[in-house]
C-alpha positions in Angstrom: -40.6 32.1 4.6 -37.4 30.2 4.0 -34.3 30.7 6.7 -30.8 30.0 5.2 -27.2 30.0 6.7 -25.8 29.7 3.1 -24.1 26.4 3.3 -23.8 24.5 0.5 -22.4 20.8 -0.7 -20.4 20.3 -3.9 -18.6 16.9 -5.1 -15.5 16.3 -6.8 -17.7 14.3 -8.9 -16.4 14.7 -12.6 -13.4 17.1 -11.8 -10.5 14.9 -13.5 -7.7 14.1 -11.3 -4.4 15.9 -11.7 -2.3 13.1 -10.5 -2.9 9.3 -11.9 -1.5 6.4 -11.6 -0.4 4.9 -15.3 0.4 1.8 -13.0 -0.2 1.8 -9.5 2.1 0.6 -6.9 1.7 -3.1 -5.4 2.9 -5.4 -2.7 4.4 -8.3 -4.0 4.9 -11.7 -2.4 6.6 -11.5 0.8 8.7 -14.3 3.3 9.5 -14.1 6.8 13.2 -13.1 5.8 11.9 -10.1 3.9 11.3 -6.5 4.5 8.4 -4.5 3.5 10.4 -2.6 0.8 11.2 -6.2 -0.7 7.7 -6.5 -1.6 7.1 -2.9 -3.0 6.9 -2.3 -6.6 6.6 1.4 -7.2 3.6 2.6 -9.6 4.1 5.4 -12.2 2.4 8.4 -12.6 1.5 11.8 -14.7 0.0 15.1 -13.8 -1.9 17.5 -16.1 -0.4 20.4 -14.2 3.2 19.3 -13.9 5.9 16.9 -13.7 6.1 13.8 -11.1 8.7 15.1 -8.3 8.3 12.5 -5.9 6.7 9.3 -4.6 7.4 8.4 -1.2 5.9 5.3 0.1 5.3 4.8 3.6 5.0 0.8 4.8 2.1 -0.5 7.3 2.7 -3.4 9.1 -0.1 -4.8 10.7 -1.8 -1.8 10.7 1.2 0.4 12.0 4.0 2.3 10.5 7.0 0.7 9.9 10.2 1.1 8.3 11.1 -0.2 5.0 13.8 -2.5 6.8 11.7 -3.9 9.5 12.1 -7.5 9.5 8.7 -9.0 8.9 7.4 -12.3 10.6 5.2 -15.0 9.7 1.5 -13.6 9.8 2.3 -9.8 9.5 -0.4 -8.1 6.8 1.7 -5.4 5.0 0.8 -2.9 2.6 2.3 0.8 1.3 0.7 4.1 0.8 2.3 6.2 -1.5 2.5 10.1 -1.4 3.1 11.2 -5.0 3.7 15.0 -5.6 4.4 16.8 -8.7 6.2 19.9 -9.2 3.8 22.6 -8.6 2.9 20.7 -5.3 -0.2 19.0 -6.1 -0.4 15.5 -4.4 -2.3 12.1 -4.2 -2.1 9.3 -2.2 -2.1 5.4 -3.9 -2.8 2.6 -1.5 -1.0 -1.1 -2.6 -2.9 -4.5 -2.2 -2.2 -6.1 1.4 0.6 -8.9 1.2 0.9 -11.6 4.6 3.7 -13.3 4.9 2.7 -16.7 5.0 4.1 -19.5 7.8 3.4 -20.3 11.1 1.6 -23.0 12.8 0.1 -24.3 9.5 3.1 -25.3 8.1 4.9 -26.4 11.1 1.9 -28.7 11.7 1.8 -30.1 8.0 5.4 -30.8 8.0 5.3 -32.9 11.4 2.0 -34.5 10.5 3.7 -35.8 7.4 6.8 -37.0 9.2 5.3 -38.8 11.4 3.1 -41.1 8.9 6.2 -41.5 6.6 7.1 -45.0 5.9 
């Protein structure tokens, strides 16, 4: 005898995505005088069921949501998640690469060290 409660699992594997990125969003190189929005490069998207109506980035600095105008500091790790919506309400989220703001102690040490031994 076999008992079952009628639960099953299925996968979306093999199902085509409705919204796709023809060019994914990216996060470019940043400096400590930049904001997250300065490094953001928007992607381009298509939908098989409608037209793309919005692509809204949310910026993350060191894992916390920050405004696009946030004043970046040396060592900050920055990425964006982009919520893409089409005209019939389908959505998909894309995440950029992470860009780390250079600078800090290493650069200062290197500059001081080379100045100390200049002839």
